[in-house]
C-alpha positions as CSV (number, residue, x, y, z in Angstrom):
1,M,0.1,-0.1,-0.2
2,S,1.3,3.5,-0.9
3,F,1.9,6.3,1.5
4,Q,-0.7,8.0,0.0
5,A,-3.3,5.5,0.3
6,Y,-2.5,5.0,4.3
7,L,-3.5,8.7,4.0
8,D,-6.8,7.7,1.9
9,N,-7.6,5.0,4.2
10,I,-7.2,7.1,7.6
11,E,-9.5,9.6,6.0
12,E,-12.4,7.0,5.0
13,K,-11.9,5.7,8.9
14,T,-11.7,9.3,10.4
15,G,-13.5,11.5,8.0
16,K,-10.8,13.7,8.7
17,T,-8.3,14.8,6.6
18,P,-4.6,15.0,6.8
19,K,-4.6,18.9,7.1
20,Q,-7.4,18.4,9.6
21,F,-5.1,16.4,11.8
22,I,-2.0,18.9,11.1
23,A,-4.2,21.8,12.6
24,E,-5.7,19.7,15.8
25,A,-2.2,18.7,16.5
26,R,-1.0,22.3,16.2
27,K,-4.3,23.6,18.3
28,L,-3.1,21.0,20.9
29,K,0.5,21.6,21.1
30,I,1.1,17.9,20.3
31,T,4.7,17.9,18.4
32,E,6.5,15.3,19.9
33,F,6.0,11.9,17.7
34,K,5.4,9.7,20.6
35,D,2.7,11.6,22.1
36,I,1.1,12.4,18.5
37,I,0.8,8.8,18.0
38,V,-0.4,8.0,21.7
39,W,-3.0,10.7,20.9
40,L,-4.3,8.9,17.4
41,K,-4.6,6.0,18.7
42,R,-6.5,6.7,21.7
43,D,-8.6,9.0,20.0
44,Y,-9.1,7.8,16.8
45,D,-8.4,4.3,17.3
46,L,-5.5,4.3,14.6
47,G,-3.6,1.5,14.1
48,T,0.5,1.9,14.6
49,G,0.9,1.9,11.1
50,H,-1.8,4.4,10.5
51,A,-0.5,6.9,13.2
52,R,2.9,6.8,12.0
53,A,1.6,8.0,8.7
54,I,-0.2,11.0,10.2
55,A,2.4,11.4,12.7
56,Y,5.0,11.9,10.0
57,V,2.7,14.1,7.9
58,I,1.8,16.0,11.1
59,R,6.0,17.0,11.6
60,N,7.1,16.6,8.0
61,G,4.5,18.0,5.8
62,A,3.5,17.0,2.5
63,E,7.1,16.0,1.3
64,F,9.1,12.8,1.6
65,E,11.7,10.4,-0.2
66,L,10.1,8.4,-2.7
67,K,11.7,5.1,-2.2
68,H,9.1,2.7,-4.2
69,T,8.7,3.5,-8.0
70,T,7.1,0.2,-9.0
71,G,4.7,-2.6,-7.0
72,V,2.2,-2.1,-5.0
73,H,3.6,0.6,-2.5
74,R,4.5,3.3,-5.2
75,D,3.3,6.3,-4.9
76,A,3.3,8.9,-8.2
77,S,5.2,11.2,-6.7
78,G,7.6,12.4,-3.4
79,T,4.5,15.1,-2.5
80,L,1.3,13.7,-0.7
81,N,-2.2,14.9,-0.8
82,L,-3.3,16.2,2.6
83,A,-6.2,18.1,1.6
84,G,-8.0,14.9,1.5
85,K,-9.9,12.3,-1.5
86,A,-12.5,14.9,-2.6
87,K,-9.7,17.2,-3.3
88,K,-8.1,15.3,-5.6
89,K,-7.7,15.9,-8.9
90,K,-9.5,13.9,-11.4
91,P,-8.1,12.1,-14.5
92,V,-9.2,14.0,-18.1
93,A,-11.0,11.4,-19.7
94,K,-10.4,11.3,-23.1
95,K,-12.9,12.3,-25.8
96,T,-13.5,9.7,-28.3
97,V,-14.5,10.2,-31.6
98,K,-17.3,7.5,-33.4
99,K,-16.5,6.3,-37.0
100,K,-19.0,6.1,-38.8
């Protein structure tokens, strides 16, 4: 599963986008990695992997080192969409020309 897919699954489970988690962590003044993990597990019932993904973006933002360029763990780029699934750009559909 790609990093972006982790974030998308978290949004489906919690109803919160990564940007909303970032804003909430700032409001609560939670900055330490271990404290973020505890908070996410306790308040949102996230597992360790999902909590770590959100903790990463809270501490580091959208940019990450792209390590997987092929296979199921690949991401399209080293930049994550933090605005949520609804804010993703949809691919432009190709127009088809009917042949007579």
